[in-house]
C-alpha positions in Angstrom: -5.2 -31.7 40.3 -5.3 -32.1 36.5 -8.5 -30.0 36.3 -6.8 -27.2 38.3 -3.7 -27.3 36.0 -5.9 -27.1 32.9 -7.8 -24.1 34.3 -4.5 -22.4 35.2 -3.2 -23.0 31.6 -6.4 -21.6 30.1 -6.2 -18.5 32.3 -2.6 -17.9 31.2 -3.6 -18.3 27.6 -6.5 -15.9 28.1 -4.2 -13.3 29.6 -1.7 -13.7 26.8 -4.5 -13.2 24.2 -5.8 -10.2 26.0 -2.3 -8.7 26.1 -1.6 -9.3 22.4 -5.1 -7.9 21.5 -4.4 -4.5 23.0 -4.0 -1.8 20.5 -2.2 0.5 19.8 0.8 -1.6 20.7 4.0 -0.4 22.3 7.1 -0.4 20.0 9.4 -3.4 20.7 12.7 -3.7 18.8 12.8 -7.5 19.1 9.3 -7.8 17.6 10.2 -5.4 14.8 13.3 -7.4 13.9 11.4 -10.7 14.0 8.6 -9.2 11.9 11.0 -7.9 9.3 12.7 -11.3 9.1 9.5 -13.2 8.6 8.3 -10.6 6.1 11.4 -11.1 4.0 10.9 -14.8 4.0 7.3 -14.4 3.0 8.1 -12.1 0.2 10.7 -14.5 -1.1 8.2 -17.4 -0.9 5.5 -15.4 -2.7 7.9 -14.6 -5.6 8.9 -18.2 -6.0 5.8 -20.2 -5.1 3.0 -18.1 -6.6 5.2 -15.9 -8.9 3.7 -12.8 -7.1 3.6 -9.7 -9.3 2.6 -6.1 -8.5 1.1 -3.8 -11.1 0.7 -0.1 -10.4 3.1 0.1 -7.4 4.1 3.6 -8.6 0.6 4.7 -7.5 1.4 4.2 -3.8 1.6 7.5 -1.9 4.8 8.9 -0.4 6.2 7.4 2.9 5.0 10.3 5.0 1.4 10.1 3.8 -1.3 8.0 5.4 -3.7 6.0 3.1 -6.0 3.0 2.8 -5.7 0.0 0.6 -9.0 -1.8 -0.2 -9.2 -5.1 -2.1 -11.3 -8.1 -2.9 -11.0 -10.9 -0.4 -11.0 -14.6 -1.3 -7.9 -16.1 0.3 -5.5 -16.0 3.3 -2.9 -14.9 0.8 -4.6 -11.5 0.4 -3.1 -9.8 3.4 0.4 -11.0 2.9 0.3 -10.0 -0.8 -0.8 -6.5 0.1 1.9 -6.2 2.8 4.5 -7.5 0.3 3.6 -4.8 -2.2 4.7 -2.0 0.3 8.2 -0.9 1.1 9.8 -2.8 3.9 10.6 0.4 5.7 6.8 1.0 6.2 6.2 -2.5 7.6 5.6 -1.4 11.2 3.2 1.4 10.2 1.0 -0.9 8.1 -2.1 -2.4 9.8 -4.2 -5.0 8.2 -7.7 -4.7 9.7 -8.6 -8.2 11.0 -11.9 -9.6 12.4 -11.4 -9.7 16.1 -13.8 -12.7 16.5 -11.7 -14.8 14.1 -8.1 -13.7 14.3 -8.0 -12.8 18.0 -9.8 -15.9 19.4 -7.0 -18.2 20.6 -3.3 -17.8 21.3 -1.6 -19.1 18.1 -3.9 -17.1 15.8 -3.7 -14.0 18.0 0.1 -14.2 18.1 0.4 -14.6 14.3 -2.0 -11.7 13.8 -0.4 -9.3 16.3 3.3 -10.2 16.0 3.7 -11.3 12.4 1.0 -9.3 10.6 0.7 -6.3 12.9 -3.1 -6.6 12.5 -5.6 -4.2 14.0 -8.4 -6.1 15.7 -11.8 -4.9 14.4 -15.1 -5.7 16.0 -17.6 -6.9 13.3 -20.5 -7.6 15.6 -19.7 -5.4 18.5 -17.5 -2.3 19.2 -17.8 -1.3 15.5 -17.9 2.4 16.3 -14.9 2.1 18.6 -13.0 0.2 15.9 -13.8 2.8 13.3 -12.7 5.5 15.7 -9.3 3.8 16.1 -8.9 3.5 12.4 -9.6 7.3 12.0 -7.0 8.1 14.7 -4.4 6.0 12.9 -5.1 7.7 9.6 -4.9 11.1 11.2 -1.2 10.4 12.0 1.3 10.7 9.1 2.8 7.6 7.5 0.2 5.0 8.6 -1.4 2.5 6.2 -4.6 0.5 6.7 -5.3 -2.6 4.7 -9.1 -3.3 4.6 -11.2 -6.0 2.9 -14.6 -4.4 2.8 -16.4 -7.6 2.0 -15.9 -8.6 5.6 -15.0 -12.2 5.0 -13.4 -14.4 2.3 -15.5 -15.2 -0.8 -16.2 -18.9 -1.2 -16.5 -18.6 -5.0 -13.9 -16.0 -5.8 -16.6 -13.5 -6.9 -16.5 -10.0 -5.4 -19.1 -9.7 -2.7 -20.9 -6.4 -1.7 -18.7 -4.0 0.3 -19.9 -3.3 3.8 -20.8 0.4 4.5 -18.2 0.6 7.2 -15.5 1.5 4.7 -17.7 4.3 3.6 -18.2 5.5 7.1 -14.5 5.6 7.6 -13.7 7.6 4.5 -16.8 9.9 4.2 -16.0 13.5 4.2 -12.3 13.0 4.8 -9.1 13.8 2.9 -7.5 10.4 3.2 -6.4 8.7 -0.1 -7.9 5.2 -0.7 -6.5 2.9 -3.4 -8.7 0.2 -4.8 -6.8 -3.0 -5.5 -7.6 -6.3 -7.3 -6.0 -9.6 -6.4 -6.0 -12.0 -9.3 -5.2 -15.7 -8.7 -5.3 -15.7 -4.9 -8.6 -17.7 -4.9 -7.2 -20.3 -7.3 -4.0 -20.6 -5.2 -5.6 -20.8 -1.7 -9.4 -20.8 -1.6 -11.4 -20.8 1.6 -11.5 -24.3 3.1 -8.2 -25.5 1.6 -5.5 -26.4 4.1 -2.4 -25.3 2.1 -1.9 -23.0 -0.9 -1.2 -24.3 -4.5 1.5 -22.9 -6.8 -0.8 -20.6 -8.9 0.3 -17.2 -10.2 -1.0 -14.3 -8.1 -1.0 -10.7 -9.3 -1.9 -7.5 -7.3 -3.3 -4.6 -9.4 -3.2 -1.2 -7.6 -5.6 1.4 -8.9 -5.5 5.2 -8.8 -6.0 6.9 -5.4 -9.4 8.4 -4.6 -10.6 10.8 -2.0 -14.2 11.1 -0.7 -14.1 14.5 0.8 -17.3 15.6 -0.9 -19.2 12.4 -0.3 -20.9 11.6 3.1 -23.1 8.6 2.2 -21.3 5.5 3.4 -23.2 3.1 1.2 -22.5 5.2 -1.9 -18.7 5.1 -1.1 -18.8 1.4 -0.6 -20.5 0.8 -3.9 -18.1 3.1 -5.7 -15.1 1.3 -4.3 -16.5 -2.1 -5.1 -17.0 -0.9 -8.7 -13.5 0.5 -8.8 -12.1 -3.0 -7.8 -14.3 -4.7 -10.4 -13.1 -2.3 -13.1 -9.5 -3.2 -12.3 -10.4 -6.9 -12.9 -12.3 -6.1 -16.1 -9.5 -3.8 -17.5 -7.0 -6.5 -16.7 -9.1 -9.1 -18.6 -9.0 -6.8 -21.7 -5.3 -6.2 -21.5 
C-alpha cells in the first residue's frame, strides 16, 4: 500500500514537472500577478542586502525591441540581478535561458524556474538545435528579451570561463541586438556551493549593444562576446 502511494505521488510530481516544463507557456493572470509581487520583493532585497547597482541601464533598447543580454556566470544571483535591471513592465517577456537538466529536474526547482523566473528550458546535452530554434522564434517577435549565460554553468572561481559557441549560432547573421554585461561581486556574495548569500555589494555593468549580421562563425562571435564582457570588467577596474 505504501509503495503504491509513493508511486502515485511520484507520477503526480512527474506530470506537474512536465506541465511546467512546456514552452511557450499560456498567459495566466494569476501567475503574472504572483511573479510581479515576488519580483518587487526580490528587487527590494537586492537593493538592501547586496546594495545592487546598475550601470549603463540607458543602453537597454526600447520596449518594443527584442534583444539578448549575455553575462558572466558565477552565482545564483546572476539571473535575478539581470531581471531586476529591466523595467517591471517587461517582466513577462523576459526569459532567462536555464539548463533543462538542472532547473527542470524536480518539482520545487521547476516551479521556481517556470513560475517565478519565467525561465526557458534549454537542453545542454540533447535537443540543442530545438532549443536554439525556440530562442530564435522568441527573438523574431517584438518585445522579447533573452538572458543567456554563455559559459553554460557557474564558475567555481569567479573567473570568466570560455563562452560556448551556441550563443554564436543563435546570433550569427542576424539583426538582433546583444548587450554584453558584467556582474561584479555576485561571486563574492553567493559562490557556487554556498547555501545562502552574504551581504556583499553587487553591480551590473551593461555594455553597448552589438549586432552580428555580417559574422557567421559561431566560435568567433562567442570569443568576441567573452572579450566584450572582460573589457567591461577591466574598464570598471580602471575607473
